[in-house]
C-alpha positions in Angstrom: -97.2 -67.1 184.5 -94.6 -69.6 183.4 -92.0 -68.2 181.1 -89.1 -70.1 179.6 -85.5 -69.1 180.5 -85.2 -67.6 177.0 -88.4 -65.6 177.4 -87.3 -64.3 180.8 -83.9 -63.3 179.4 -85.4 -61.6 176.4 -87.9 -59.7 178.6 -85.2 -58.7 181.0 -82.9 -57.5 178.2 -85.5 -55.4 176.5 -86.8 -54.0 179.7 -83.3 -53.0 180.7 -82.8 -51.2 177.4 -86.1 -49.3 178.0 -85.2 -48.5 181.6 -88.0 -50.6 183.0 -88.2 -53.5 185.5 -89.2 -56.8 183.9 -92.6 -56.6 185.8 -93.3 -53.1 184.5 -92.3 -54.2 181.0 -94.7 -57.1 181.1 -97.5 -54.9 182.6 -97.1 -52.2 179.9 -96.7 -54.7 177.0 -99.8 -56.7 178.1 -101.8 -53.5 178.5 -100.7 -52.2 175.0 -101.6 -55.5 173.4 -105.0 -55.7 175.1 -105.9 -52.1 174.2 -104.8 -52.7 170.5 -107.0 -55.9 170.4 -109.9 -53.9 171.9 -109.5 -51.1 169.2 -109.3 -53.7 166.4 -112.4 -55.5 167.7 -114.4 -52.2 168.0 -113.3 -51.2 164.5 -114.4 -54.6 163.1 -117.7 -54.3 164.8 -118.3 -50.8 163.4 -117.4 -52.1 159.9 -119.9 -54.9 160.3 -122.6 -52.5 161.5 -122.0 -50.3 158.4 -122.9 -53.4 156.4 -126.0 -54.0 158.5 -124.6 -57.1 160.2 -123.2 -58.2 163.5 -119.5 -59.0 163.6 -120.4 -62.6 164.4 -122.5 -63.0 161.3 -119.9 -61.5 159.1 -117.3 -63.9 160.4 -119.6 -66.9 160.2 -120.5 -66.1 156.6 -117.0 -65.2 155.6 -118.2 -62.1 153.9 -115.5 -59.7 155.1 -112.7 -59.2 152.5 -109.9 -56.7 152.2 -112.1 -54.6 149.9 -114.4 -54.0 152.8 -111.6 -52.4 154.8 
């Protein structure tokens, strides 16, 4: 993974404040983001199913609005 100097410095600084190594910080942050994405995806798919559609069809048709949430 190629990070800029600024990105590396920011990661190292935040990791230090949290008492983590930069590698552990990256690992935890990536895992948290991936799990959050997975939960959002599953919730969206459940919402689409409640409307009798697949998530792909809802997105394709542009039928999902804030009022559906």
